[in-house]
N, C-alpha and C positions, 0 to 999 in steps of 0.2 A: 343821782343814787345807784347803788349796785345792788341788783336783784338777781336772785337764784331761785328758779321756778322747779318744781319737783312733781313728777307723777311716777307710779309704779308700773304704768302701761303705755301702750303706743300713743304718741302725743296728737296724731292727726286722724284717728280712725272712729272716734265716737264723739258725742256731745261734750264730755268733759275735755278730750282732746283738743277740740275745736276751741273750747273756752281757753284752755292754757295756751295754744298757738296764738289765738288773736290777741290776749294780753300781752304776750312776748312782742308781738308785731306793734301793739299800742305804745309799750314801753319804749320800744327801739325808735318809734316816731318821735317820742319826746326826749329823746338824746340819753336814756339810762344805759348803763353798761350792765350786760347780762349774761347768764349761763343757764343752762338747763340740764336736769339729770332725769333720765326716763329709761323705761324698759321696753326694749324692742327684739326683734328678730334679726340676725345677722344680715339678712339681704333686704331689710327695711331701708327707706330713704327717709331722712329728716329734712323738713323743709321750714328753717328759721331765718330771719335776716342775716346778712354776711357777718355783722359783728358780734353774734350771739354764739357762744361756745357750747358744745353739746357733749356730755360725759354719759355714755350709755352704759346700761347693765344688759348683757344680752342673755337671751332665752332660746332654747331649742325646741322646734316642734317635735311631736311625738315620733319615735321611731328613728331619730336622727342621732348620731354619735356626739357629744358635747366636746369636739375638738377645738382646738385653737383655731379662732377665726377672726379675721380683720374686721372692725367695726366700720360702718361707713359714715362716721362722724368726723367732722373737721377737727375738733379737738383729741381726737383719739387715734393717732396714726399707729400706734402700738397694736400687738395682739392681744386679745382678750378672750379668756376661757368663758364659753357660754354655760349658763345654769342648765342642768340636764333635765328641764321640764319646760312646758310652754308659759308664755306670758301669764302672770296672775292677773284675771280680770274682776274689776269691782262688781261686775254684773255676773250673775251664774251662767248667763248665755251672752256671750260676745260675738260681735260679727266676724270674729277672726278665731283660730284655735286657742284655747286658753284654759288655764287651770283655775279651779274653784277654791276660793279661800277655804272653805270647809274640808277641802281635800289635801290640804297642806299637812305633812307629817312634821314632827319636831325637827328632823334632819333637813327637811326642805325649808322650813321657816329659818334656821339657822344659816343656811347657805343663802337664803334671800337677804337676810340681815347683813351678812358678812360682804355679799357683792355690792350692795347699796351703799353700806358705810365706806367700802372703799372709794367708789365713785364720788359720794358726798365729801369725803375727806380732800380729795383732789379738787373738787369744784370749789369747795369753801377756803382750801390753802390758795388756789389761783385767784379768786375773785374777791375774797374777803367781803361777803355781801353785807349791805346794811339791813336787808330784808330778805328772809326765806319764805316763798310762797308754796305750800304744799296742797295739792289737789286731793280731795277725800280725806275725811277725818277718820283713818283706820290705820292699818299695821304701819305702812312706810310713814306716815307723818308721825306716828308714836316713835319710830326708830330716829327720826331726825331730832324730835325733842329730846330723847333718851341721850343721844350722842353729842348734842349741841346745845347744852342747857343754858349757856348764856347769850346765845343768837335771838334776834328778834324773830319769831316764827309765827306766820299766819296760816291757818288752815282753811280751805274752801270746801264745803259740802256740796256735793252734786246729788244728793238723796239716796243713791245707791249704797253709799257707805253707811248711813243710818240703818238701811236694810241688813248689811252685813253684821251690824252690832246685834241685830236679833237672830242671824241665822248662824252665827258662829259665836255662842255664848262663851266658851272658854277663852277663846282669842280676844273677845271682846274685853272681858276682865283683864287681861294683860294691857290692852290698848287704852282703857278708860283713864287711869291716871295721868298718863303723858298728854293725852288730848285735852283734859281738864286744866294742863298747865301751860297750854299755848297762850302767846300773848293776844290773840284775838281769834275766834271762829267764825267764819263768815258764811252766812245763809242766802240761798236764792230768794227766799221769800218769807212772810212773816210766821206763816204756819211752820216752815222747817226751823225759823229761828227758835220757837217755843220747844221744837222736839230736841234740838241740840242741848238747850239748857236742861230739859229733863232728863236726857239720857247721860249727859256727861257731868251734870250738876255744876254747871257755869253759871256765874251771874250775869246780869244784863250788860254790865260794863265791857264784859270780854266777849259779847255776842253781837254781831251786827247783821243787818240785812244788806247785802250787796247788789243783788239783782243780777241782770244778764243784759247782753247786748247782741248785736248782729252786724254783719259786714255789708253796709248799705251800698258798697261799690259793686258787690256781687248781685245782692238780692234786693231788685228794685222792678219797677214797672217798664223801664226803658226797653223798647224793642219787644215789649209784651205781645203775644199772638192773642187777640181778642176771639171771645167766642161769637161764630156765626149761626144764626138762626137755622134750624134744620138739621144741623150736624150733631154727631153724638156729643153728650156732655163729656168733658174730660176730667175724670178723677186721677188722683195720684196719692200714694203712700210712700213715705221716706223713712228709713229706720231699719233696725235688726228685725229680721224675719223670724219672730219668736213668739210662743204662746204668752209670755207676760206682757207683750206689746199689743194682744187682742188681735193677732193676725188671723186665727182660725174663725174667730167670730166674725171678723170683717168678710172673709171669704164666705161665711154662711148667709151673712146679711145681703151681699152682693148677688150671689146665686139666687136667693128669694126675689130680688128685684129684677133681675135680668129675665125671669120667668113670668113676670107681671106685666101683662100687656098695657096696663095703664101707666107704666112708669116709662118715660122716654129713654131712648138709646143712650148708652154711655160707654166709655172705655175706662179701664184703670191701668195706669203706669206705676210700677213698683221698683224702687231702689233700695238696696241695703244688703248686708251680708248675711248668711243663714249658717248656722251650726247645729240646727235641730234636724235630725235625721228624718222624722215623719214629715216635717214641713218640706225639706229637700225633695222628697218624693212627689210631693204636691207640686211644687215648683216645676217638675219635670212634665206635668200633664195639665197645665192650665188652660182653661178654655180661651177661645179666640179673642174674647174683649179685654184680656189681661196681658200685658207685656211686661215681663221681669227683666231689668236691666243689670241686675247684680250689684255690688258695690261700687259706686261712682264718685269721682273727686266734687269739691263743693261747686267748681264753675259748671258742671254738667248738671249738678242738682239745680242750681239757680235756673238753667235753661228749662228744666223740666217743670219747676214751679211756675215760670213765666208761661208756659204753655198748657197749664192746667186752670180748670175752672173750680175745682173743689179739692182741698186737701184732706185726707182723713187721719186723725191720729186716736186710734182705739186702745191705747195703752191702759194698763191698769196701774202702773205706778211710774212716776216721773219725778225729777226734781223741778226744773223749769225748763221745759223742752225748747231749745233753741229753733227747732225746725218750725215750731208754731209761729214764732215771730217772723221767721224767713219766709214762710208761706204768705202771711198778711202783707208783708213788705213787696212780695212778687205779684201780689193782685188775687191770689187764690182765696176762696172762702173756706176756712176751716171747720170741720166737722171733729169736735175733740170730746174725750171723756173730761168730764167736770173734776178734774184732779184737785186734791187739797191744795189751798194756796195759790194755784195757778190763775184761776179767774180774778181773785182780788188783785193780785199783781199786775195782770194785763189791764184791769179796768183802771188801775191807779197810773199806769204808765202809757197807755195807748187810747188816744181819744178816737170816737167812732169805731171801736172794736167790733169786728163782724163775726166772731167766734160763734158756732152754734154748739151748745153744750149737751152732751150725753149723759145722764145720771150714771154715777159709779154703781155698779151691782153689788149685791150682797156678797161679801167677800168671806172665804175659808181662811186666808192667809194674807201676807202682804200684797202678792201679786197673784193671787189664785181665788177666782170666783167659786162660790157654791154652784152645784148644778142648776139650782133655780136662777141664781145670779147670772150664770151664764146665758141661760135661754132669755131671761128678760133683757139682758144687755144686747143680744142679737136682735131682739125685738126693737128695741129704742134705738139701736144704730141704724137698723134698716129703715124705721121711720124717719130719722133725722136726715140720713142721706137721700132718702126719696124726696123729702120737702126740699132740699137744696137743689137737687137736680131739676124738680119742677121749677122752682124760682129761676134757676139759670136758663133752662129751655124756653120758659115763657117771657123772659125779659123782667120779672118782677124783682130780681135781686138788686139789692141797693148799689148804685154806682159811686157812692162815697166810699173812698179808700181809707183804711185806718191810718191814723197819724202815728208813724214809728219814729219819727225824726228824732225824738229825746233819747231813744234807747241805742247807745252808740257805745262801741268797746272803748274808746278813749274816756267817756265819761264814767264807766266802770273801773278803768284803770286809775283815773283820778280819785275815785272814793277810796280805793286801796291805799293810795299815797296819803290821802287825807286821814285815814285812820291810823296811820303808822306814825304821824307827827306827835 
C-alpha cells in the first residue's frame, strides 16, 4: 500500500509527532511505500526510514527574515521559501517557538493553505497514495479533504485538536464540514470517540477507537537501575514545562513534601521544552533536589525512566499520553491525573496496571482549574506522591510489573489498515 502521512507541525518533538513517526516506521517494517508532509524550521532535521520521502513546509522563527532557504529533507533538494511566522502548534503552548491558531490572521491562513497545498500536491502526484493519514482533526486535515475530495483520508485525533475546536470558534466552523467528510476519524479512546461524534456530527460508522502504542525496543526494564533502600526516591517528569501540564502545582506539592520531615528524601528529574516565561524563570532557580535536563531525545528519556522510581503526570488535559505507557514499561510507578478516558483505556489494555490516579480538579476551562480546584489538586497530588514515595522507600510497592506487551505500534498500524479495507 502507498501511504501519505501529514502533520502541520514538527514530526518528532511532541506526543503526536512521536505517534506519526512510530506509525511511519511500522508501515515501513511492513514494506509499504510512504511519504510525509510536515511543518518544520529550516534547520530542523527529520528522521524517517530511508525509503520515506519527506515534503516540508518551512516556517520562520520570530525576528528572522523569510529568505529562500534550503530544506533539509531528502525529497526537497530545491530551495523553498519559508512562511514568515513560527510553526503553528496544536497546543497553545508548545515545547518550541510556535504560533497559536487563535492568532492566525486571514492572510496567515491563506499563506498556510497555499504552502501546504503546494507540498501536498507534489506528494500526492509523486506517491499516488492509497491512503492519506492526517494527524489532528483541524485546519490542515480540513485543507487536505478540501483539495483532495476523491482520496481516502483518515484523520487521527490527539485531543488537542478538539480543544482548538473550542478555543477557535470561527476557524472551527470552517473546519467542521470538511472533518465531517473524512472517510474515517480515529480516536485514542472511547471518551474521545464520543466527543468527536458530538463535535463533528459524525456517525459511528465513520469514527473508530484506535488507541496508542509504545516503542518496546526503547522503553523496557532491561538495564533498569533498581531502587536501593536508604537512597533518595527518584521521581521524574517528562513533557512540556507549562501550566496546563500542572507543573506549577507539581512544584508546590513537592516543595511541601520536601519540607515535611516525615516524607523520605527524594529527587526529581525533569525533561521537556519550555516556552512559558514565568516557568522559565523558575527553572533558572530550582532547588537542589530538582535536576532539569531540557528537551531530550527519546533514547535519553528511556534512560531517565529506567532510573526513576516514580513518574508524575499532573496534566489537566491530554489525549492518551504516550509517556504514561512508556513509564510503566520502563518500571516506574506513575502518579497521574485521572484524565477522561485514559483510565478506562489503560485498564482495558494493560493488565496489572500500577497507575495511581489523582482526581481531576474543579475546572474553569478546558485546561485551567478554578482557584479552589488548583488548591485541592495540589493537596491531592502531594498526598498521592507522598504515599508512592513511602511505598517505594519501605519496599511496599508491588513488584509485579504492568503487562504492556499488547500495546505495540505494529498493532496500531494494523488496525488502521484494517479500517481502510
